[in-house]
VODO-509581 format. One record per atom (N, C-alpha, C): x, y, z. Coordinates in steps of 0.05 Angstrom, whole numbers, plus 5000, padded with zeros to 4 digits. Atoms other than C-alpha are relative to their C-alpha. Layout:
<nodes>
XYZ...
</nodes>
This chain:
<nodes>
499549824978258368610661500349845026499650174976261368320725499950175025500549844976259568890773497850204994502249815004253969380784501050284991499249735009254370050748497850215005502349834995247870350774500750275012499349754986251370870817501950184985498049855015256071120763498750234985501249775014255071800729499449944971500850045028251971880660502450024981497749975017258772060632501749744998498550255000261271350646499249834976500450175023261970880587501749755002498550255000264470180574500449914971499450115027267669850514501749755003498350245001270569160500502250054980497649965017277569280474501449734997498450245003282468760450501649955026498450034976286468890513498349935024501750074978280468810559497550195002502549854996273769090583500750265015498949744991274969840594497750195008501849794991271270360635501350274994498949735006272171090612497850205003501849784999268971770617500550204978499749775018267672320567498550245012501149764988266473020594500850244984499449755014266373720567498850024973501349955026264174030501501049814979499350195021264073550442502050124980498149875019267974060400502550115014497649904985273174200454502549854992497450135005280574040449500249755017499950264985281573310469502449985018497950044980285573190532499549735013500350274989286672470554501350005028499250014972287272370630500749715007499050274994291471770652501050005029499550004972291671600726502549835007497750154991297071270768499349735012500350274990298070590801498250005025501850074978292770320849497750215005502349824999287970910838498449964975501650035024283271040780499350284989500749755012280171590738498950215019501149814980276871890799502150195012497849824989283672190818499950284987500249745014281972750768497450145006502649894996275172900797500050295009499849724991277273550832500950184977498849845022281073780770498050044977501750025024275673610719498350264996501749775005270874210730501550244988498449785010276474720717500749964971499350055028278574380653497650014982502449985016271474320628499250304996500649715003270375070642501850134979498149895020276475200598499549874973501050105026272674820543501849774989498650245009276974190541498149764999501450265002273973520519501749805014498450174983276273030572499349714996500350295002277372290560501649885024498750114976278771950627499849704999500050295002280771220626500749875027499150174978280970700681501849794988498150205011287170300666499249725009500850274994286169550665501149925027499350084973286169250734499350215021500649774982283969920764497150094996502649885002277470270779497849804992502150175009271769960740500749854974499150155023275969660684500649715008499850294994277068910678502649945014497650124987281868540724501049774982498950205018286368120680501949815015498150194989290267500698502550004983497749965017296467770665501850205013498149804989302468220676499150284991500649725006300768960679502650154994497549855007306069380643499350244983500449765015306970020605498949944972500950065027306069690538497049934999502950074999299269400558498350255002501549764995296870070583500150194975499749845025299470430520498049894979501950125020295569940476497150055008502749954991289370030519499150284992500749725006289470790510499750034970500249975029290770740435497549874989502550135009285070240426497550175007502249834992280470700465499850244983500049775018282471300424499049944972500950085026281270920360497049994999502950004998274070830383498950285004501049734993273071530412500250184976499749835024275671860349497749974981502250065019270071530310497450155008502549874992264771890352500450305002499949715005267372580336501650175019498349834984272472810387502050154982498349835016276773370360502949945004497150034998284273380348501250284999498050194990289973520364499449895028500450134974290573090426502350075019498149954979294073280490499749785021500050214979295872800547500750125027499449934972295772890622500349735015499550254985298972320661500950065028499349974972299372280736501449765011498550214988304671860771500749794979499650215020304871190733498950094973501249915025300271520682501850184984498049835014305972010666501849824982498350185016310271420643498449894976501750095022304471170601499750224979500349775019303471860570502650044984497449975014310871910553500449784980499850235018310771220522498350054975501849945023304871430478501250214982498849785016308372070456502549914986497650115013314771690441499349854975500950165023310871250393498950174978501249835020307271820358500150295009499749724991309972510373498550204983501549815016306072820316497050005008502850014992299372590344499650145027500249894973300672800416501850245003498549765003302873520412501050115027499349894974302973710486499549795022500150204979304173290547500550135028499749904972303073460621500549765018499350224982306373020673499850115029500349914972304073100745501049785019498750204982308072760801500949764985499350225018311372330747501649785013498550234991313571630765502850004987497250015011321171600758501249735008498950264991323471010800498949945028501350064974318670770854501649795015498650224986322770150869502450105015497849884986328570590890499350075029500949934974324370800949498849775016501350234988321670100965501649754993498350235007327269570963498649735005501450254994322469040991498749884975501350095024319569000921501449764988498450225012325168520901498949735010501050254989321867990946497549914987502550075012315468010906500349794978499550195021318667590851500149725009499850284989319166990897497249895003502750124998313166530888499249945029501250054974308666460949500750235019499149794983312866950989498950274991501149765011310667510943497150045007502849994993303367340954499550065029500249954971304367331029500650295008499249724994307968001032497850194990502049835011302668310987497550015018502550024985296768071029500450105029499749934971299668171099501450275005498649754995303968791089499250224981500349795019302969171024497150104999502849915001295269181020499250165025500649844976294469401093501450275000498449755001299969921083498750204981501349825019296470201021497550125012502549914988289870251058500650215021499349814979293170611117500950274987498949765013296871101072497950164986502149865014290871261030498050135019501749874980286571391091501350265010498549774990291871871116500250224979499649815022293072191048497550154992502549895010285772311031498250115022501749934978282972451100499150305000500649714999283373211094499050114974500849915027281073241021497149934996502950045008273673331003498649835021501350144978271373081071500649705000499150285000275172431060498549814981501550185017270672171005501749834981498350165018276471930963501249755014499350254986278071421017498249784991501950205009271771050997500549934971499450065029273571120923502349804997497750195001280170780936499249725010500850254988277270240981498149844983502050145016271670070933501249824979498750165020276669790884500449715009499650264989277769200931497449834999502550145001270369020924499749844974500050145025271768790853502249805000498050214997275368130854502350044980497649985016282468150828501750245004498449764996284868820853502649955016497650074986289768520902502149874981498250125021292668120843501150224983499049775015293268780805502450125015497849884985297569070861502449824999497750185001301968450863501350004973498850005027302868460787501650264996498649755003304869190789502849995013497450024986310369030839501849794987498450215012312568410802501150074973499149925026313168720734502050235003498149784999317969280715498650274998501549765005312369790711500750235019499349804981314670150774503050055002497149984998322070100760501050254986498749765010326970620734499150064971501049925026324071010675501850214987498149815012330271410658500149994970499850025029330971140588497550084985502649925012323571250574499950314997500149715000324171990593502250124982498049915018330672070555499049994971501150035027327371810491497950214995502149805003321572280504501250284995498749745003326172880511501150044972498949985027329372720444497950044979502249965019322572740410499350304997500649725002321973480425497150085005502949944994314673440448499950215022500349804980312474050487498849885025500850134976311773840559500350175025500149864974310174100629500149795021499850174977312273750693499250155025500849884975308573930757500549795022499350194978311073630822499650145027500349904972309973700897502750005014497449984987315973940935500249845026500050174976313873510995499249714993500750275009312572890953502149805010498250204990315572280987500449774981499750215020314571820927501750094976498449885022317372280873501850215014498349844982323172570913501350234985498549785013326873230901502549904984497750115014332972810881499149894973501050115025328872450828499250224981500849785017325973100802502550144988497549895011333073370796501149834978499150185021334872760756498450034975501849965023328872860711500650264986499349755013330773580699502549974983497550035015337673360676499649854974500450155024334872880624497750114983502149865016329073330602500450305002499349724996332374010598498250204986501849825015327274300549497250005010502750004988321174140592499850235020500549804979317974650637499349865026500550124974318074480711498850205019501349834980313474760764499849845026500150134974314374580837497950135018502149894983308574660886500949975029499250004972310774850956497949885018501850124980307774451014498149804987501850195014304573960964501349725000499050285002305173200967499249874974500450155025303672660917497250044989502849995009296072770914499150294995500749725003296273510896497850054979502249955019291473430837497349975014502450004984286273270890499950235020500049804979288473750944500150294991499749735010290074360901499250024971500750025028286074280837499950264985500349745014284875010820502850104992497349915006292275190824501349834978498950185020294274570785498750054972501449965025288874690733500950254986499149755012291275400722502649964984497550065014298275160705499649834975500550185022295574610660498750154977501449855021290875070622501850214987498149815012296175610613501949874981498150145017300875100585498749904974501450125024295874760538499150224981500949785017293375430513502350184992497649865007300575670505500050285010499849744986299776240554502550015017497749974982305376520595499249995029
</nodes>
């Protein structure tokens, strides 16, 4: 253990996977329907904290993972990509299944986590019967052309340290300030206390993990997996243009737009979002 876990809730667990040392949570009734929660880039499993009580009340068994390089999972000296995160979730599920979680399995992926969820379903559409995508990552690089400079040795490190990290901190302070008395600002900032998080951010920008995911979503649509897409109509990261593109390549998915909602709507409007998720997973109208 390379950091203190004394302040973490009893639901927190750790396991050494082949992919790395992984922090995860198990919540809800042991016999509930298993729902895997996969967060986005630069945040962690705490992004689902506001949503979690509503899903537990609906009797879902929740498996929340901190993706490698994020939250309280291990920081690796490697490239972070969709394949790595997919293998991490599959390894974790292989362990959790042994301790009695029920099936079938549904997936909820937020932002980058949506791309991970889709990749998992593409690999085994029979195992993952229902998939919820909230604020799904489509093509982040389209909105941030400076990313191309990250590939240049030394210059990428300088841009990351002097521009990107301060920018992330400013944006998260602004984004989370009005939510839950601003306590998620501390949750985000605390990740920097564990050595290696700045390297995580740099790796995310240097790899293709934030690039165009059109082909991934096209393959997912062809699998015929039942899916729900929830997006914020005021989201500046997943733009209306991108959502329109996603609709065109996923015509059989259900889309729900939230008026006046930005990228962090699972924190700011958890009850409304949970209602849509529960209705979909329970096959209600």
